[in-house]
N, C-alpha and C positions, 0 to 999 in steps of 0.2 A: 508474136514476139520471137519465137524460135526461128522463124523464117528470116526475120530481119537481122538477127545476129549471125545466121549462117551466111548471109549475103556479104559479110565482111571478108569472105574468101578464105576462111581457115576453119578447120575442124576443131571446135571448141573443146572436145573431149581430149585432144592432145594437150591442151593447156592444163587440164586436170591431171593428166599423167605427169607433166613437168612439175606441177605444184606438189603432187604427192611425193615425188623424189626429193624435192627441196625440203619439204616439211619433214620427211624422214630423216634428212641430214641434220637440220637445225634442232630437231627435237632431242638429239643425242646429248645436248648440253645438260639436260636434267639427269644424266647418268654420271655427272662429274664427281659425285661423292666417292666413287670407287677409287679415285686418285688421292683422297685425303690421307689414307693410311701410309702409302709409300712416301708421300711428301713429308709427313710427320717423321717417318723413320729416317729419311735422308737428313732431315734437320736435327736428328738426335733427340727428338722430343717425344718419342714413343718407346716405352719400355716393354719388352716381350719376355714372358717366362720361357722355360725350357721347352714347353709344348707348343710354343708359338702363339699362345693366346695373349690378349692384351692384359698386362699386369698393372700398369700405371700410366696414366696420361698426364703429361705436364700441362700447366695452365695455358700454354700457347696453342692448344687445340683450337681455341676460339679464333686465334689469329689466322689459322689455316682455313677453317670453315668460312671465314669472312670472304675468301676468294669467291665462292659461289654466291654469297649474299650480294656482293658488289656486282657480279655478273648478272644476277637476276634483276636487280634494280636498274642497271644500265640497259638491259634488254627491254624493259618496259619503257624507260624514258626515251630510248632511241626511236621508238615507233612514232613519236610525235612528228619527226621530220620526214617520215616516209612519203606522205602524200605529195609534198613539194618536190622531193627527189624524183619520184616516179613521173610526175607531170613534166619535169624538165628533161630527164634522161631516158625514161622508159623502164618498164619492169624488168626486161631482160638484162640491160646493162647494170642496173642497180643490184640485181641478184648475182650476176657474175662477179662484180666487185666485192660484194659481201662474202661470197664463197672464197675468193682469194685472200681477203683479210682474215677470214676464219682460219684458213690453212696456215697462213704466215704467222698468225698469233700462236697457234698450237706448236709450230716449229720453234719459235723463239722460246716459249715456255719449256720445251723439251731440253733446252740447253742450260737451264738454271739448276744449280745443285747446291746452293749455299743459303743458310738462313738469312744472310745479309741481303739476299736477292729477293726476299719475300715481297717487297714492294713492287718488283717487276711482275710477279704473279698477279698482283692486284691490277696492274695496268693492262697486261696482255691476256691473261686468262679471265680477268674481270671486265675491264672497260672495253678494250677493242674487240675481244671475242664476243662479249655480251652484246655490244652494239651491232656487230655484223649479224649475229643470230637474230636479234629483234627486227632489224630492217628486212632481212630476207623473209622472216616469218610473216610480218604484216603486209609487205609488198605483194607476195604471192597469194596470201589469203584473200585480201581485198580484191585483187585482180580476178581471182577465180570466181568470187561471188558475183562480180559485175558481168561475167560471161553468162551466168545463169540466174537472171533476176527472178525467174518464175519458180526456182527451187533452191533458194539460198540456204535453207536449213540443211538440205541433203548435201549440197556442195561443201558447206562449212563443216558438216560432219565428216566427210571424206578427208578434207584437208587437216582438220585438227586431230582426227583419229591417227593419221600417219605421223603427225607431230608427237603424239603420245607413244606410238609404236616405236619411234626412234630411240627413246630413252630405255624402253624395255629390251629391245634387241641388242643395243650396244652395251648394256650391262654385261652381257655374256661375251660380246666381242672384245670389249676392253679387258675383261677378266682373262680372256685367252691370250691377249697381248702381254699382260702382266705376268702370267704363269706363276710359278712358285717363288721365283726370286723377284719379288715385287720392286725392290729398290733398284737392282741392276737393270731391270726391264722397263722401268718407268719412262725413260726417254723414248724407247722404241714404241711403247704403248701410246704416248702422247702424239708422236709423229704419225703412227699408224692410224689413230683415230682422226687426226686432222686431215690426213691424206684421203681417207675414205669419205669423210664428210664433204671435203672440197670436190671430189669426183661426183658425188651425188648431186651437189648443188649445180655444178657446171653442166653435167649431163641434163639435169632437169631444166636448166635455163634454155637449152636448145629448143624446147617445145613451147616456151612461153611467148605470148603475144599480148600486147596491150588491148584491153577490152574496148570495144567501140562505144565509148561513153555517150556520144551524141545519140546513138540509136537506142541505148538503154533508157536514157532519161526521156527521150521523145515519147516512149510508150508508157511512161509512168505518170500517174496523176499526183504523186507525192511531191510536195515542195522540196527542192534540193537545198537543204540547209547548208550554209557555210558554217565553219566552226564557231565563228563569232555569234552567229544567230543561234546555233545550238546551245551555246553557253548562256544564252539569255533565257533559256527555258528551264523550269524546275525539273523536268524529266531527265535532263542530263545529269544532275546531281543525285537524283534518286537512283538512277542506273549505276552510278559510281558507287553509291553506298551498298547496293545489292551485290555488285560484283566484288567489292571489297570483302563483304561478309562471307560469301561462298568460298573465297580463296583462303579462309582459315582452315579449310579442309586440307590444304597443302601441308600445313603444319601437323595436323593429326595423322595424315598418312606418313609423314616423315618420321614420326615417333611410333609407328605401328608396332615395331618390335618391342619397344619398352612397354606399350600398353598391353601387349600379349602376355608378357611375363608378369605384369602387375595385376591385371584384371582377370586373366584366364588361367594363370599359373602355368603357362607354357615355358618350355625350355627355350633358350635363345635360338637354338637350331630350328625348332618347330615354329617359333614366333616369326622367324625370318621368312617362312613360306607365305605368310600373309601379304608380304610386300609384292610378291609375284601375282597373287590373286587380286590385289588392289589394282595393279598395273593393267591386268587383263580386263577387269571390270571397267576401269576408267576408259580404256580404248573402245570397248564395246558400247559403253554409254554414249560416247561422242557420236557414234554413227547412228545408234537407235533413236536417241532423243532428238538429234538434229533432223532426222528424216520425219519423225512423228510431228515435229513442230510445223512442218510444211502442211500437214494434213489437218491437225487439230488446233493449230494456233500457238503462238509463242507464250502468251500469258498462261494458258491452261497447263502447258508443259512445265513452265517455271514454278507455278503453284505446286505442281506435283514434285518437282525436284527439291524445292526448299522444304516442303512438308516432310518428305521422306528423309531428308538429311536431318531435320529437327528430331524426328522419331529416333533415328540411329544415335544421334548425339545424346539424347535424353537417356536412352538405354545404357550407353557407355558411361554416362556421368553418374547415374544413380544405382549402378550395380557394383557392390563391393567385391563380388566374385561372380563372373559370368561363365556360362557353359561354353566350351570351346566352339561348337558349331554356331552358337549364337554370336560369339565374338567375331568369327569369320564372316558371318552374314552381315553384321552391322558395319564392319570395316569395308566389305565389298559394296554395301549400299552407299557409304560415303564416297567411295571411289567412282562408282557407276554414275551417281547423280551429279557429282562434281564435274566429271567429264561431259555429261550431257548439258549441264548449265553453261559452261564456258563455250560450248558449241553453239548454243542458241543466241548468245549475246551479240555476236557479229551480225546475225540476221535481224535481230530486234533493232539494233541501231540503224540498219538499213531501212527497216520498215518505218521507223519513227522519223528519221532525218534524211532519207533518200540515199541513193548509191553514188551520186556524182562526186561527193566529197567524203566517201566512206572511209578512206585511209586516215585522213586527218581527224574525222569525227570519232571513229572507233578508237583511235590511238589515245584520245583524251580520256574516254571511258576506261580504256584498258589500263590506265595507271592504277585503277583499283586492284588489278591483279598483282602488280608489282608491290604495292604497299600492303595489300592483304596477305600476300605470301610471307611477309616479314613480321606481320602483326603478332602472330602466335609467340614467337621468340621474344618479342619486345614485352608483351603482356606477362609472359612467364618471368622475365627478368625483373620487371617492376613488382611482381607479386612475390618476389623472394623465392622463386622455385616452386610455388604452390600451383600444381597443374590444374587443380579444381577451378581456380580463378579463370584459366583459359577456357575451360568448358562452359562455365557460367556466362562468360562474356560472349561466347559463340551462340549460346542459347538465346540470349537477349537480342543479339543482332539478327538471328534467324527469324525471330518473332517480328522484329521491326521490318525486315525484308518482306515477310508475308503480308504485312499491312500495306507495304508499298505495292505489291502485286495485286492486292485487292482494290486499290484506289487509283493507280496510275492509268492515264489515258493517253492516246496518241496526241502529240502536241498539235495545236491549231496555229498555223502560221498567220501572224498579223503583220502586215507590212508597216515598217516604221515610217513615220512622216518626218 
């Protein structure tokens, strides 16, 4: 298999280099929350006391945080069209265009300074930037996996680890751009962020080449499912449910600071350190679990990740007061095994449905990520702010998912007559 792919006349490890650079760039979108405070202050909706601490937040905080929610949903939805775009234009062209749209969107947003322009944030920081991010993410990830059909878990781990690393690194880069005068420096920070990401994507695209699909599928005995064929199997919907479930971890890590103050009695400053620990654990988990899944199998690793996550959530749920080291350990477990889980999913979809149509097929399953990431906030809203309901919901879904991993089998293709 390796020899056949090398005969395509290109060093496939250069593709991984390019993919890593692109993933590092597009992953920075998950550091967007650092811009919420300066945007709120510009809009006159954030009141600060004399020491510069948040004194009162007006109701429109939700309207500003909606920017990222729209972007996250658009990111997931945009991946549906990636397969068709790559087949028609090639992975490099699609990635270049995505990088340019990303940079242009950030530049436009940097010019907005009025509450009446909030809807433009929704369009350019939400819809267009989110779509560019999602398309570049899925196009390069699927292409990289196709270059290495014999070690898809390892390659997925590298790619998605750099995706997670982007948000971690750029939290500090964006903070440096903002400096102390966060309102005055917001346009500079947005343009600097957009420029750096565009450079990463464009430089990374120089190393990209379309995977030789004909050679990959020729050595595979797996039936190459079309998306329509995949959607006629129960496995597609079971994988969607399982991915939707684990993505509730995104919400838990998003409120890590609040959990630290409520469960472990931490100060806001000390609780904030858990965010960095979760980010590091998340990134390490992507590489470790992805690599191990090639050796020990996808299902055994997923049984491990969901079981460990269930244990962590149970401890957090039923501890009225938790020791600080235990709190850190449980939150790092959530981050580590979430990162590992979303790394295994692209490979599992390839194992079940083949690599030829991987972009389209995984994009459909990937919608579980988009909706799952929003589910925590929706459940909390419906529960009237009762956080315990979110935890109980997550526990039930994790148990359901474990049953899925115990019973799910590789689909058997039956040719329709």
